[in-house]
TORMI-881609 format. One record per residue: residue in three letters; x, y, z of N, C-alpha, C in turn. Coordinates in pm, whole numbers, plus 32768, in hexadecimal, padded with zeros to 4 digits. Example, Ala and Ser with C-alpha at 12.3 -4.5 7.8 and 13.67 -1.06 7.14 Angstrom:
BEGIN
ALA85277DC7830C84CE7E3E830C85287EB6830C SER85057F1F82C485577F9682CA850A80038313 
***
This chain:
BEGIN
MET61977FFFB990613E8034B928618280A7B8E0 GLU618780A1B85D61CA8109B81061748187B80D ARG61B781F6B82A616F8276B82A617582B5B7A0 PRO610382E5B76D61058326B6E9614F83ABB6F1 GLU619983CBB68A61DD844BB683617F84B2B646 LEU61618517B6936104857EB666614E8603B660 PRO6179862CB5EA61C086ABB5DF616C871EB616 LEU61AE877AB658616887E9B69761208840B631 ALA615B884EB5BB611B889FB55460938865B52E GLN608987E0B52A600A87A0B50A5FA587B4B57C LEU5FD487A6B5F65F7987BCB6685F48884CB66A HIS5FA288AAB6505F7C8937B64F5F138951B5E3 ALA5F2B891BB56A5ECC892DB4FD5E4588F0B521 PHE5E47887BB5615DCC8839B58A5D7D888EB5ED VAL5DC288C4B6535D7D8913B6B95D428992B67B VAL5D8E89D5B6275D5C8A50B5E95CE38A32B591 LEU5CE889C7B5405C7789A4B4EC5BFF897CB541 ALA5C178936B5B05BA98910B6095B658989B645 GLU5BB189F4B6595B788A6EB6915B318AC2B626 GLU5B688AC3B5AD5B2E8B16B5435ABF8ACDB4F6 LEU5AD08A47B4E85A7489F4B4985A618A31B40C HIS5ACE8A65B3D65ACC8A9FB34F5B5D8A9EB31D PHE5B778A59B2AE5C008A4AB27D5C3D8AD1B259 GLY5BF08B26B2185C258BA8B1F05C4B8BFDB268 HIS5BF08C02B2CC5C0D8C52B3435C848C18B390 ALA5C888B93B39C5CF58B53B3E55D7A8B6BB39F ALA5D7C8B61B31A5DF78B77B2D05E288C06B2E2 ALA5DCC8C65B2DD5DF18CF1B2EF5E2B8D08B37A ARG5DEF8CC9B3DF5E208CD7B4685EAB8C9BB479 LEU5EC48C2DB4315F478BECB43A5FAF8C2FB3E1 GLY5F818C85B3845FDD8CC7B32B600F8C6FB2BB ILE5FBD8C0CB2925FE28BB2B2255F6E8BABB1C3 ALA5F888B6DB1505F1D8B5AB0EE5EC88AE1B114 GLN5E538AD5B0D75DFA8A66B0FA5E3289DDB0D6 PRO5E7489CCB0625EA68945B0435F08890EB0AB PRO5F6C895BB0DA5FC38925B1445F768902B1C3 LEU5F0F8952B1E35EBE8933B2595E7788AEB245 SER5E3B889AB1D25DF6881CB1B75E5887A6B1BF GLN5ED287BAB18F5F36874FB1965F5A872EB226 GLN5F6A8794B2795F8A877DB3065F1B872BB349 ILE5E9F874EB32E5E2F8708B36C5E288677B33B ARG5E3E8663B2B95E3985DAB2845EA98584B2BF ARG5F2085BCB2CF5F8F856FB30B5F6E8549B39B LEU5F3185A6B3E45F0A8588B46D5E9F851CB471 GLU5E3D8524B4185DD584BEB4135E0F8435B3EF ASP5E758434B39A5EB683B5B3785EF88377B3F3 LYS5F3683CCB4455F768399B4BE5F0F8367B523 VAL5EA083B1B5315E378388B58E5DEF830BB55A GLY5DE18304B4D75D9B8292B49B5D0782AAB489 HIS5CDB8323B4A25C4C8345B4955C4083D6B46A ALA5BD083F5B4295BB6847FB4045B9C84D2B481 LEU5BD2854BB4825BBE85A6B4F35B558610B4D5 PHE5B398625B4575AD68688B42F5A7C864BB3C2 THR59FF8674B3C159A7865BB34E59AF86D6B2F5 ARG59B886BDB27259C7872CB2145950872AB1B4 GLU58FE878CB1BE588C879CB16458908829B12C PRO5857883FB0B9585888C7B07F5824892EB0E2 GLY5879898DB0FF585189FAB15A584D89D3B1EC ARG587A8957B20C586F892FB29958E088CEB2BD VAL592488EBB32E598B8894B36759638879B3F7 ALA596A87F9B41F594587D7B4A959A5876DB4DD LEU59B8876CB5615A0A8705B5A159BF8681B5A3 THR5A088615B58959D0858FB59C59DD856AB62F ALA59AA84F8B65459B984C7B6DE5A4D84B8B701 ALA5A9D8485B6A05B2D8478B6B85B6D8501B6CA GLY5B448561B67B5B7985E9B6875B598628B70C ARG5ADC8615B73A5AB5864CB7BD5B05860CB82D GLU5B27858EB81F5B768549B8855C06857BB887 LEU5C3D8598B8125CC985C2B80A5CDC8653B834 LEU5C7886A7B8225C898737B8345CBD875DB8C0 PRO5C84872BB92E5CB98755B9B25D4B872DB9C4 ALA5D6F86B3B9985DFA8687B9A65E5786DCB951 ALA5E2D8701B8D85E808755B8825E9587DEB8C2 ARG5E2B8816B8FC5E3A8897B93E5E99888FB9B5 ARG5E8C8822BA045EE68811BA775F778806BA49 ALA5F8E87B9B9DD601687A7B9AB6052882CB981 LEU6006887EB93A603988FFB90E604F895EB984 THR5FF38959B9E4600389AFBA5B607C8985BAAD ASP608B8900BAC060FE88CFBB0C618188F5BAC9 LEU618588EABA4661FF890FB9FE621B89A4BA0E ALA61B289F6B9FF61C68A87BA0E61F78AA9BA9A ASP61BB8A67BAFF61E58A80BB8962758A51BB9D GLY629589DBBB65631D89A8BB7263848A01BB30 LEU63638A34BABA63BF8A8FBA7663D18B10BAC5 ALA63638B45BAFB636C8BBFBB4B63C08BA9BBC7 ALA63AC8B35BC0963FA8B16BC81648D8B06BC60 ALA64AA8AC1BBF065368AADBBC865788B32BBA9 ARG65308B8BBB6565698C0FBB45657F8C60BBC4 ALA65218C55BC2365308C9FBCA165A98C6EBCEF VAL65BA8BEABCF6662D8BB1BD3D66AE8BD5BCF3 GLY66AC8BC7BC6F67238BE4BC2167508C74BC2B SER66F18CCEBC3D67138D5CBC47672B8D88BCD7 GLY671B8D2BBD3667308D4EBDC266BA8D8FBE04 ARG66438D83BDCB65CC8DBFBE07657C8D5CBE5A ALA65A28CDCBE58655B8C75BEA565BC8C03BEC0 GLY658C8BA0BF0D65E18B30BF3165F68B2ABFC8 ARG665A8ADFBFF266788AD0C08167098AF3C09A LEU67208B42C10367A78B69C12A67BE8B3EC1BA ARG68288AF0C1D068498ABDC25668B78B14C293 ILE68968B51C30468F08BB1C34369138B81C3D0 GLY69958B74C3EB69C38B5BC47369E48BDFC4B6 PHE69CD8BE9C53869ED8C67C57C6A168C4CC60C ALA6A768C9AC63B6A9D8C96C6C76A308CD6C71B ALA6A128C99C78C699F8CC6C7DD69A68D59C801 SER6A1E8D8BC81E6A288E17C8476A038E77C7D8 LEU6A088E49C75A69E78EA1C6EA69528EBAC6E0 ALA69018E69C72668728E85C72E68598F08C779 LEU68C08F38C7C068B58FB5C80A68EA902CC7BB THR69269013C74669629081C6FB6939907FC669 VAL698B903DC616697E904BC585690E8FF7C54A LEU68ED8F86C58768908F27C54868058F60C52E PRO67C08F9CC59067378FC9C576672D902CC502 GLY67859090C4FE677F90F1C493679F90B5C40B LEU68009059C40968259018C38C67B28FC7C354 LEU67738F76C3AA67048F22C37C668D8F77C353 ARG66758FE2C39A6605903AC377661C9078C2ED ALA669590A9C2D466B290E6C25266AA907EC1E2 PHE66DA9006C1FD66D88F9DC19866498F74C176 ARG65F68F65C1DC656C8F3BC1C6651A8FA8C182 GLU65399025C19D64F29091C159650C908EC0C4 ARG6586906BC09D65A89063C00F65788FE2BFCF LEU65818F73C01A65658EEFBFE065058EA2C03B PRO64878ECBC03F64288E8CC09D64098DFBC07D ASP64258DCDC00364048D43BFDF64738CE0BFFE VAL64E58D10C02E65538CB5C05165398C7AC0DA ARG65468BF5C0E665378BB1C16665BE8BB3C1AF LEU65BF8BEAC228663A8BF3C276663C8B85C2DF ASP66A68B36C2DD66BC8ACCC33F672C8AFDC39A ILE67078B2EC41267658B6EC46D67928B09C4D7 ARG68178AF9C4E5684C8A94C54268B18AD5C5A1 GLU68978ACAC62268F28B01C68669698AA4C698 MET69E18AD9C67F6A5B8A88C6866ACF8AE1C6B0 THR6B2B8AABC6FF6BA58AF5C71E6C028AF2C6A4 THR6C728B39C6AF6CC68B51C6396CFE8AD0C5FB ALA6D3D8A7CC64C6D7C8A04C6146D1789A8C5CE PRO6CA3898CC6096C3F893CC5C16C0E897FC541 GLN6C078A03C53F6BDE8A47C4C46C438A2FC453 ILE6CC28A38C4746D298A23C40E6D228994C3DA ALA6D0C8934C4356CFE88A9C4096C828898C3B2 ALA6C1588DBC3D76B9888CFC38A6BA5890FC301 LEU6BF1897CC2F76C0A89B8C2736C578957C21B ARG6CBB8917C2536D0B88B8C2056CB9883FC1DD ASP6C608813C2376C0D879DC21B6B9287BFC1C8 LYS6B7E883FC1AB6B0D886EC15A6A868854C19C THR6A85885AC2226A06884FC26A69CE88D9C28E ILE6A1F8942C28069ED89CBC2816A288A13C208 ASP69E98A80C1DF6A178ACBC16A6A698B45C192 VAL6A458B81C2046A868BFBC2326A958BF1C2C9 GLY6B038C25C2FE6B168C29C38E6B2B8CB8C3BE LEU6AF48CD9C4316B0E8D57C4756B538D34C4F8 LEU6BD18D57C5046C228D21C5706C858D88C5A6 ARG6CC28D63C6166D268DBAC6546DB28D85C63B GLU6E0C8DE1C6236E9A8DC3C6126EAF8D4CC5B5 PRO6E968D60C5336EAC8CF4C4D36F408CDAC4C1 PRO6F658C73C4736FF28C5DC45670328CD8C41A ALA70B58CDFC42170FE8D57C3F970DF8D7EC369 GLY70D08DFEC35270B88E30C2CA70258E42C2AE ASP70018EAAC2686F768EC7C2496F468E83C1C9 THR6FA38E53C1766F788E20C0F56F958D8DC0E0 ALA6FDB8D4CC13E6FF58CBDC12D70118C80C1B3 GLY6FF68BFFC1BE700F8BB7C23A70A48B9FC24D ASP70CE8B82C2C9715B8B62C2E071728ACDC2CC THR71E88A9EC2EA720A8A13C2CD71B689B1C31F ALA717F89DDC390712F8982C3E270AC895EC39E TYR707A89B7C3496FF689A1C30E6FFB899CC275 GLY706E89B7C23C707B89AFC1AC70508A2FC168 PRO70798A3FC0EB705B8ABDC0A46FD08AC1C068 GLU6F7C8A5BC0836EFA8A58C0426E938AB2C084 LEU6EB38AE9C0F96E558B40C13F6E828BD1C137 CYS6E228C2AC12B6E3C8CBAC1296DF98CFAC1A1 PHE6E368D66C1D36DFE8DAEC2466E088E43C22B ARG6DA28E8BC2556D9F8F1CC2466D728F5AC2CA THR6DC08FB9C2FD6D9D8FF9C37B6D1D904BC36C VAL6CC19037C3C96C439081C3CA6C4D90F8C429 LEU6C8690E1C49F6C98914CC5006CFF9120C566 THR6D2E917FC5B56D81915FC6296D3F919EC6A3 GLU6D579162C7176D20919BC7926D829184C804 PRO6D8191DBC8696DE091CEC8D76DBB915DC937 PHE6E1B9136C9876E0190D8C9F36DD29125CA6F VAL6D8690E0CAC26D5F9115CB456D7D90ADCBB0 ALA6D9490DDCC296DA09083CC9B6D149061CCCD VAL6CFE8FE1CCE76C7E8FB2CD1D6C958F91CDAF LEU6C508FD9CE096C6A8FCECE986BE88FBBCEE5 PRO6BEF8F76CF586B7A8F7ACFB16B60900BCFD9 SER6AE39033CFDE6AC590C0CFF76AF690F0D07F ALA6B069094D0DE6B3690B9D1646BCF90B7D16D HIS6C139095D1036CA6908CD1046CE19118D114 PRO6D4C9129D1626D8991AED1746DB491EFD0F1 LEU6DDF91A0D08F6E0C91D9D0116D97920ACFBA ALA6D1B91EACFE26CA79217CF976C8192A7CFB6 ALA6CC092E2D01F6C9E936BD0466CC893D1CFDC PRO6D4493CFCFAB6D69942FCF426D339406CEBA ARG6D319463CE5C6CFE9446CDD66D6593FACD82 THR6DE39407CDA46E4E93C9CD576EA49374CDB4 VAL6ECE9301CD816F2292A5CDCE6FA2928CCD81 ARG7013929ECDC570929278CD87709D91E1CD88 LEU70C191A8CD1570C19117CD07711A90D3CD6F ALA71879114CD9271E390D8CDF471A190C5CE7B ARG7136910FCE9970F29102CF1A70A8907DCF25 LEU70979036CEB470508FB6CEB670AE8F40CECA ALA712D8F5CCEE271928EF2CEE671738E87CF4E ASP713D8EADCFBF71258E4CD02B70988E11D028 GLU704A8E33CFC46FBF8E06CFBE6FB38D81CF71 PRO6F5A8D28CF9D6F3B8CB2CF4A6EEA8CDFCED0 PHE6EFE8C9BCE5F6EBD8CC1CDE36E578C58CDB8 VAL6DEC8C8ACD796D8A8C34CD366D968C52CCA1 LEU6DBB8BEFCC516DD18C03CBC36D8E8B97CB70 LEU6D7D8BB6CAEF6D518B4FCA916DC48AECCA7B PRO6DA88A6ECA606E138A10CA416E588A37C9BF ARG6ED78A18C9B36F218A3CC93A6EE589FBC8BE THR6EA98985C8CE6E70893FC85B6DFB898CC81E ALA6DBB89E3C86B6D498A2FC8386D768A9CC7D7 GLY6DE88AD9C7F46E1D8B43C79E6EAF8B59C7BE PRO6F088B0EC77C6F968B11C7A06FD48B9CC79D ARG6FBA8BEAC7366FFD8C6CC72A6FCB8CD0C792 LEU6F478CCEC7AE6F128D27C8156F4A8D00C89D HIS6F4D8C80C8B96F848C4FC93970168C7AC947 ASP70638C66C8DC70F18C88C8E371048D1FC8EE GLN70AB8D6CC8B270B68DFEC8BD70A18E29C94D ILE703D8DEFC99170248E13CA1D709B8DEDCA74 ILE70D08D75CA6071458D4ACAAD71BA8DA8CA90 GLY71CC8DCCCA11723A8E25C9EC722E8EAFCA2B LEU71B48EE4CA3671A08F65CA7671C88F60CB09 CYS71A28EF3CB4A71C88EE4CBD7725F8ED9CBE6 GLU729D8E8ACB8F732E8E79CB9973778EFCCB7D ALA73408F4BCB21737D8FCECB077371902BCB7F ALA730A9011CBD372F89060CC4E73489028CCC2 GLY73928FBCCCAA73EE8F89CD0F73C18F0ECD5B PHE73588ECBCD2E732C8E54CD7772EB8DF0CD18 THR72EA8D74CD4372A28D0ACCFC72228CEFCD49 PRO71AF8CFCCD0A71318CEECD5671218C60CD8D ARG70ED8C5BCE0770CF8BDACE47703D8BBACE27 ILE70288B58CDD06FA28B38CDA06F5E8AD9CE03 ALA6EF48B0CCE436EAD8ABCCEA86E378A72CE6D GLN6DF68AACCE096D7F8A6FCDCC6D808A8ACD36 ARG6D428A31CCEB6D308A46CC5B6C9D8A36CC39 ALA6C718A81CBD46BE78A76CBA56BE68A92CB10 VAL6B8F8A4FCAC76B8F8A58CA356B4F8AD8CA04 GLU6AEF8B10CA4E6AA78B87CA226AC38BFCCA80 TRP6AC48C76CA486ADD8CECCA996A708D04CB01 GLN69F68CDDCAE069898CE9CB4269AB8C99CBBF THR69E18C22CBAD6A078BCDCC1E6A808C07CC66 VAL6AE08C3CCC1A6B548C7CCC596B258CEACCB8 CYS6AC98D3FCC896A988DACCCDD6A4E8D77CD58 ALA6A018D0DCD4669B88CD3CDB76A198C9DCE20 LEU6A868C60CDF36AE88C2BCE526B328C9DCE99 VAL6B4D8D0BCE516B888D80CE906B2A8DB8CEFA GLU6AA98DBACEDB6A478DEFCF3A6A498DA2CFBD THR6A618D20CFB56A638CCFD02F6AE48CDFD07F GLY6B458D2AD0486BC28D41D0906C2F8CDCD073 LEU6C1F8C8CD00B6C838C25CFEC6CFE8C5DCFA7 GLY6CFA8CDBCF7B6D6E8D15CF3A6D498D92CEEE VAL6DA98DC4CEA16D958E37CE4A6DB18E0ACDBB SER6D9B8E64CD5B6DB58E3ECCD16DD78EB8CC7E LEU6E0E8E9ECC096E1E8F02CBA06DC58ED8CB2C ALA6D788F36CAF66D168F12CA8F6D068F85CA2D PRO6CD48F69C9B46CB38FD6C9566C4B9033C994 ALA6C5490B3C9716BFF9118C9B16B6B9100C99B SER6B4590BCC92F6AB790A4C9156A77904EC981 ILE6ACA9009C9CF6A948FB4CA3C6A4D900ACAA3 ARG6A68908CCAA46A2390E4CB05698C90E2CAF3 ARG695D90B5CA7F68CD90B0CA68688A903BCAAF ILE68DA8FE2CAE668A38F78CB3B68858FB5CBC2 ARG68078FBFCBE467DF9006CC5D67D88FA6CCD3 LEU683B8FADCD2A683B8F62CDA768558FC5CE18 LYS67FE8FC6CE7C6808902BCEE6688C9022CF31 GLY68C18FAACF3E693A8F99CF8F69BB8FA3CF43 VAL69B78FD6CEC96A2F8FDDCE756A49906DCE4B ALA6ACA9095CE546AF4911ACE276B55910ACDB3 PHE6B499163CD4F6BA39162CCDC6BF491E3CCDE ARG6C7691D8CCDA6CCC924DCCE46D339251CC72 THR6D4D92CACC416DB492DECBDC6E3C92B5CC15 VAL6E8E9278CBC06F12924DCBEF6F7E92A1CBAE GLU6FED92B3CBF7706492F3CBC370D99292CBD3 PRO71309285CB70712A92CBCAEF70BA9296CA97 ASN708D92ECCA3D701F92C9C9E5704B9264C97C ALA6FF59203C961700D91A1C8F66F879181C8B6 ARG6F8A9156C8396F0E913EC7F06F0D90B1C7B5 THR6E94907DC7A46E808FF9C7676E34900AC6E4 ARG6E528FB3C6846E168FBFC5FF6D9C8F64C5F3 VAL6D378F96C5AB6CC68F45C57E6CD18F3DC4E6 ALA6CC78EC4C4B06CDA8EB1C4206C6D8E5AC3E6 VAL6C5A8E67C3636C048E0DC3186C608DB0C2CB GLY6C3D8D30C2C86C8E8CCDC2836C3C8C80C21E TRP6C7D8C56C1B16C388C09C1496CA08BB7C0FD ARG6C718B5AC0AB6CCB8B09C05A6CF58B58BFDD LYS6D758B57BFC26DAA8BA5BF536D6E8B7EBECD ASP6D4F8AFDBEBC6D1C8ACEBE3B6C848ACCBE35 ASP6C418B03BE9A6BAF8B02BE9C6B7A8B70BE40 ARG6B338B48BDD86AFD8BA8BD796A678BC0BD8D SER6A348B9ABE0169A78BADBE1D69828C41BE1A PRO691C8C67BDCE68F28CF4BDCD68BE8D21BE56 LEU688C8CC3BEA8685C8CEABF2C68D08D11BF86 VAL69408CC8BF7D69B68CEDBFC969E68D77BF9D ALA69E88D8EBF1A6A118E10BEE669B58E7FBF19 GLN69338E62BF2068D38EC6BF5168EC8EE6BFE3 LEU69098E7FC03569228E99C0C369A38EE8C0D5 LEU6A0B8EC6C08A6A888F0FC0946A758FA0C06B ALA6A238FB7C0066A069040BFDC69BB908BC04A THR695F9045C08E69169083C0FC697490A6C16E VAL69D2904DC18D6A349066C1F66A8790E1C1D5 SER6AAD90EDC1566B02915CC12D6AB591DEC11F GLY6A2F91D7C12A69DD924FC11C69C49275C08E ASP69DF9217C03069C89232BFA1697591C3BF66 PRO68EF91C3BF7D68999156BF4F689C9140BEB9 GLY68CC919FBE6D68D1918CBDDD69519149BDAF SER69AF9136BE0D6A2F90FABDE86A269064BDE6 ALA6A769023BD926A768F91BD886ACB8F53BDF4 ARG6B3B8F8FBE136B978F53BE766BD98FC2BEC7 
***
């Protein structure tokens, strides 16, 4: 069935005249002269095929056809106004949906404050938060299934990806934090506040698999090797919560970012390690992404909500 084309200007003129029931008043409200208003109404009536108003000296009234069209015309104008407002909000970065990947440990540090600040500025933006380790986040950024990633130890460089991931991804350091030794609370090395890394040489280790975060994994291995030993990995777990739980059972020790101390397990002790080393937390995004929502989040991360990038 062919749909009639009803120009919005004609619908608007019709609704205003239906509300005023006076050509002079309606024309004044529309900011036009009466003859153009009459022409708009006649063109609309031609498209409908029936008169929409009765015209008598000193009196204008809706016909049955006009009364039937009025609710639909109002809905059409309202829907268009709402659609335009929504499009402008999305286009300006004040609304829409933003998909954010995050490493689980960041829920203990940067994530809550970042999301709170972002939502205070942009309460109409829908946030789709996805817990992912570093390597899956990088893949998801490339596949465009997330818009922004919050991850640990991104590929080399703060402004571009390395050859493993291509130059299409950008990374910016958000913060750095030290490593801590994760020990069973009854372990002899848990007695002092600081543990020399070399003292862990004979201990079995519980670590995340390298596939979860290659650079973080390699950094931990490198720290141990710099202390004179290669860690003997007894168990692997994908999440730091699980790593700590396995340490609590006595299956081994671990090295972890200091924020892991916020995981409260009675049987686990967290101790500063020497020599001191730090791990990076970064935000990642696609270099060619021009989404205003991505720009808004990056500005929030940088502490400058008025900045574009």
